[in-house]
C-alpha positions in Angstrom: 41.4 -14.2 30.6 38.9 -16.9 30.0 38.5 -20.1 28.0 40.2 -23.4 28.1 41.2 -26.3 25.9 41.0 -30.1 26.7 43.6 -31.3 29.1 45.2 -33.8 26.8 48.5 -33.8 28.6 48.4 -32.7 32.2 52.2 -32.7 32.4 52.7 -30.4 29.4 50.1 -27.7 29.8 50.7 -24.0 29.2 50.0 -21.4 32.0 46.8 -20.2 30.4 45.2 -23.6 30.3 46.5 -24.3 33.8 44.8 -21.2 35.2 41.6 -21.3 33.2 40.9 -24.9 32.6 42.6 -27.2 35.1 40.4 -27.8 38.2 42.3 -25.9 40.8 41.1 -23.7 43.6 41.3 -19.9 43.7 44.6 -19.9 45.5 46.1 -22.3 43.0 45.0 -20.2 40.0 46.5 -17.1 41.6 49.8 -18.9 42.1 49.9 -19.6 38.4 49.3 -16.0 37.5 52.0 -14.8 39.9 54.5 -17.1 38.3 53.3 -16.1 34.8 53.0 -12.4 35.2 56.3 -11.5 33.5 55.5 -13.4 30.3 51.7 -13.1 30.4 51.2 -10.6 27.6 53.8 -12.2 25.3 52.1 -15.6 25.7 48.6 -14.3 25.2 49.7 -12.4 22.1 51.2 -15.6 20.7 47.8 -17.3 21.3 45.9 -14.6 19.5 44.2 -12.8 22.3 42.4 -9.7 21.0 39.7 -9.4 23.7 41.2 -6.2 25.3 41.3 -4.3 22.0 37.8 -5.5 21.1 36.1 -4.5 24.3 37.7 -1.0 24.3 36.7 -0.5 20.7 33.2 -1.5 21.6 33.1 0.8 24.6 34.3 3.7 22.4 31.5 2.9 19.9 28.9 2.8 22.6 30.0 6.1 24.2 29.8 7.9 20.9 31.2 11.4 20.8 32.1 11.7 24.5 35.5 13.2 25.2 37.5 10.1 26.2 39.5 11.9 28.9 36.3 12.8 30.7 35.2 9.1 31.0 36.1 7.4 34.3 36.7 3.7 33.5 37.4 0.6 35.7 39.2 -2.4 34.2 38.3 -5.7 35.9 40.4 -7.8 36.3 43.2 -5.5 35.2 46.0 -8.1 35.2 49.1 -6.7 33.5 47.2 -3.8 31.9 46.4 -5.0 28.5 43.0 -3.2 28.5 44.6 -0.2 30.0 47.1 0.1 27.1 44.2 -0.1 24.6 42.3 2.6 26.6 45.3 4.9 26.5 45.6 4.5 22.7 42.1 6.0 22.3 42.6 8.8 24.9 40.9 7.2 27.9 43.4 8.5 30.4 41.1 8.5 33.4 41.1 4.7 34.0 41.6 2.5 37.1 42.6 -1.1 37.3 41.4 -3.7 39.8 42.8 -7.1 40.3 43.5 -9.6 43.2 47.0 -10.5 42.0 49.8 -8.2 43.2 52.3 -9.6 40.8 50.1 -8.9 37.8 49.4 -5.4 39.1 53.1 -4.8 39.5 53.6 -5.3 35.7 50.6 -3.0 35.1 52.0 -0.3 37.3 55.2 -0.1 35.2 53.1 0.6 32.1 51.5 3.8 33.6 48.2 3.3 32.0 46.0 3.6 35.1 45.4 6.4 37.5 44.8 4.0 40.4 45.6 0.4 40.9 43.2 -1.4 43.3 44.3 -4.8 44.8 41.0 -6.4 45.8 39.1 -9.6 45.4 35.6 -9.2 43.9 32.6 -11.0 45.2 33.2 -10.2 48.8 30.8 -7.2 49.0 33.7 -5.0 50.4 35.2 -3.0 47.5 37.4 0.0 48.5 35.5 2.1 46.0 32.8 4.6 46.6 29.3 4.1 45.0 28.6 5.7 41.6 32.3 6.2 40.8 32.6 5.0 37.2 31.1 5.8 33.9 32.1 2.5 32.4 33.3 -0.8 33.9 34.9 -3.3 31.5 35.3 -7.1 32.2 37.0 -9.1 29.5 38.4 -12.6 30.3 37.0 -12.3 33.8 35.0 -15.6 33.9 36.6 -19.0 33.3 35.2 -22.4 32.7 36.7 -23.7 36.0 35.2 -20.7 37.9 38.5 -19.7 39.6 38.6 -16.1 38.4 35.6 -14.0 39.4 32.2 -15.2 40.7 29.2 -14.0 38.7 27.9 -12.4 41.9 30.7 -9.8 41.7 28.4 -8.0 39.2 26.3 -6.9 42.2 29.4 -5.0 43.5 30.1 -3.5 40.1 26.6 -2.2 39.7 27.0 -0.3 42.9 30.2 1.5 41.9 28.9 2.4 38.4 27.1 5.7 37.9 23.4 5.6 36.9 23.3 5.5 33.1 26.9 4.2 33.1 27.8 1.1 31.3 29.1 -2.4 32.3 30.5 -4.3 29.3 31.3 -8.0 29.7 33.3 -9.9 27.1 33.8 -13.7 27.1 34.9 -16.4 24.7 32.3 -18.5 22.9 33.5 -21.7 24.6 33.2 -20.2 28.1 29.7 -18.9 27.2 28.7 -22.5 26.4 29.9 -23.8 29.8 28.1 -23.8 33.2 30.0 -20.6 34.1 28.6 -19.0 30.9 25.1 -20.1 31.8 25.5 -18.6 35.3 26.8 -15.3 33.8 23.8 -15.0 31.5 21.5 -15.9 34.4 23.1 -13.2 36.6 22.8 -10.5 34.0 19.1 -11.4 33.5 18.6 -11.4 37.3 20.1 -7.9 37.6 17.8 -6.8 34.7 14.7 -8.3 36.3 15.6 -6.4 39.5 15.8 -3.2 37.5 19.5 -2.7 38.4 20.7 -2.7 34.8 19.4 -3.2 31.3 21.1 -5.4 28.7 21.1 -3.0 25.7 23.1 -5.2 23.3 24.6 -8.6 22.9 27.1 -8.8 20.1 29.8 -11.2 18.8 33.3 -10.5 17.4 35.5 -13.0 15.5 39.1 -13.4 16.5 38.6 -13.0 20.2 41.0 -15.7 21.2 42.6 -18.5 19.4 40.0 -19.4 16.8 37.0 -18.5 18.9 34.6 -15.6 18.7 33.9 -13.4 21.6 30.4 -12.5 22.9 30.0 -9.0 24.5 27.1 -7.9 26.7 26.6 -4.1 26.8 24.6 -3.2 29.9 23.4 0.2 31.2 23.1 0.7 34.9 19.6 2.0 35.8 20.0 2.7 39.5 
């Protein structure tokens, strides 16, 4: 999940803001998620997080009349399976989840919403996934203002494992989009487009993404 709020009281900060806002390294943020895994969904629901539902609804709209069960989807980062649950509601039963945190994936496993769970860190260039595997790759809440979730360079890896004419959809909060990480994300998508690896076919906003912020979603079609 992305976005942060000002660190007004460093001694009384909730797990989300600690993971997404406080300047910690990657190991530190993963430790927060490991501790938080059991209550993650409850806390995010209390904070009004609707990004998973919004990105799945957008993908469903983009794919049109395609039989959902025939679509192979990858959810990145899968976390506890919030996107997977939304996919299952609409009949997308052929979905995999990828995340670097084993404690979050353990919660997702118990929900039975993914065909395969992949524990891996993106951005290393070494994904245990064959090229041209997925029809759609969804990233919601993948990029944070403190940059401790996923590096924007991970999109190079994700292009490789998406089928030609498949879609990569990226959703992020308005506040993150206005940060340096947001600028780097837009620059990376434009770089991939200039290299003819994908085309940005739509950029759309949705109110009520998280807290009182809107979400921005980039719909991209892989071209090679």
